N, C-alpha and C positions, 0 to 999 in steps of 0.2 A: 721741218717735217718730222713727225714721229712715226718711225717704222716698227715700233714695238707691237703695234696692232697686227701687222702682217706676219710676225713670227708666230703668233698663236693660230693662224689659219691652218698650217700643216697639222698641228695637234688636233684641231677640231675635225679635220678630214680623216686623220688617223683614227680618232675615237669613233667617228661615224662608220668607218670601214670595219672596225673591230665589232661594233654593235651590230652591224648588218650581218657579219659572219656568225655571231652568237645567235641572233634571232633566226637565221637560216638553219643553223644546226639544231636549235630547239624545235623548229618546225619539222625538220627531217626526223628528229628523234621521236616526236609525238606521232608523226605519220607512221613511222616504222613500228612503234609500240602498238598503236591502234590497229594497224594491218595485221600484226602478229596475233593480237587478241581476237580479231575477227576470224582469222584463219583457224585458231584453236577452237573457237566457238562453233564455226562452221563444221569442222571435223567432228566435234562432239555431237552436234545435231545430226550429222550424217550417220554416225554410229547408232545414236538413239533411234533414228528413223529405220535403219536397217534391222535393229533388234525388234522394233515394233512390227515392221512389215513382214519380216521373214521368220520370226520366232514367237515372240510373246503375243502378238496380235492373232495370228492363226491358232495358236495354242489356246488362247483365251476364248475365241469364238467357238472352236470345236468343243472345248470343255463346257462352256455355258450351254451349248446346244445339247450336249450329252446329258448334262444335269437336268435340263428341262424335259428331255425325252424320258429319262429315268423316272422322274417324278410323275410324268404322265402315265407311264406304264404301271407304276405302283398304284396310282389312282384308279386306273382301269381294272387292276386286279383287286382293288379294295384293301390294299396293304400299306403299311408305313415303312416296311423294309423288305428287301427281296428274299432274305433268308428266313425260313427254308422255301425252296421252290417245290411246290406240290406237283404231283403227277398231273392234276387237272390244269395246271398253269404252264406245263412244260412246252406245249405247242406254241403258245403265245410268247413265252420267254425265248424260245429258240428263234422264232420269227424276228423279234426285236433285236436279239443278239446278232443275227446274220445280216439284217438289213439296216440297222441303225447304229447299235453300239460298237460293233467291230469295225465298220468302216470309219467311224469317228476315232476309235482307238488306233486304227492303222494310220490315220492322218497325223495324230499326235505323236505316235511312235516314230514315224518317219521324220517329223520335224525335230524331235529330240535327238535322234541319231544323226541326221544329216546336217543339222544346224547347231550342234552343240557348241561350236566356237562363238556363238552369239550370246551365250549365257553370261549374265552380269557377274556372277560370283567367280572367284578364282578356281573353285573346285565344283565339280558336278554335285548339285543338291541331291541328297539321298532320295527325296520324294520322286524325283524324275527317274532315277534308277529303279525305284520300287514300282513306278508306273509301268515302265517298259517290261519289267519282270512279270507284272500282273497280266499284261497283254499277251506276252509269250505263253503264259500259263493257259490263257483262254484259247489260244490257237490250238493247243493240244486237245483241249476239251471239245472244240468245234470239229476237229478231225475225228474224234470218237463219235460224236453225234452223227457225222456224215456216214459212219459205218453202222449206225443204228444202236450204238452203245450209249445209253443215257445214265450210266452208273455215276458219272461225275456231272454235276450240274453247274458248277462254278469253278473258276480258276483256283488252283491250289494256293496261289499267292493272292492274298486279299487286296482290296482296293486301298491305296494309301490315302488316308483322309487329309494329310498335309498337302497333297498335290493340288487340290482345288484352291486352297488358301494361298499357296505359293504362286500359282498362276494369276489369280486375281490381284494379289498385292504387287507382284512384279509388274504386271500390266499397268496398274494404276500409278505406280511410282514412275514408270517410264513415260506415261502420258503426261504426268505432271512436269517431269523434267523437259519433255518436248515443248510443252506450252511455255514454260519458263524461258527456254532457249529461244523460242520464236518471238516472244512478245515482251521481253524486258525492255525498259526504256533505254538503257545503255546500248543494247544491241541495235535498236532502231536508230539511235543517234549516231553510232559509229558507222552504220551502213550508209547513212545520209552523207556523212563527212567523206568517207572513202569513195562512195559512189559518185561524188561530184568531180573527182580528179580524173 
C-alpha cells in the first residue's frame, strides 16, 4: 500500500486554509475601502447640500429676484441704468427700495454674515464684503429718507458687479458637484454593494 498520497492531504488542507484566509482578508479589505469611500462621498455630498441649501441657493434666488426686479424698475422708468435718479423718479425709487430691494438685500446680508462658514473659498471673497458694505450704506440712506432728507439717493458704496457673477458661478458649480456626487455610476454601484450587507 502506498501511503505517500495521504501525506499530501495535510498540505492541500493547509493551502486551502491559507487561501480561505487570504480571500477573506481581501474581501474585508475591499469592504473596508468601499465603505470608507462611501462615507467620504456621503460627507462631501452633505457639505455640498448644506452649502446649497443654506448659503448659495438662497443667495442665488434672492440675487436673481433682485436682478429681475431691478430690470423691471428700469423698464418701468424707461431707463437702462438707475443713475442718476431724477426728482420725478424718486417716489417710485424709494417705494422699490423699501419694499423690494432692501428686503432682498437684508436676506442676502444675513446669509453672508450668519452662514459665512459655508463659503467654498478659504478666504471671504471680496465681492461678498463689498456687497455687505453696499447694503450698510443703503441703510444709512434709508434712514435719511425716513427723516425727509433726499440729498443722497444711492448708497455711497457702489454695487459690486462681481457679486452676481460670483453667486451664479458658485451656485452652478455646486449644483454640478451635487449632481455628480449623487449620480455617478461608481457611487450607485458602491451603494448597492454596501447596502446588501
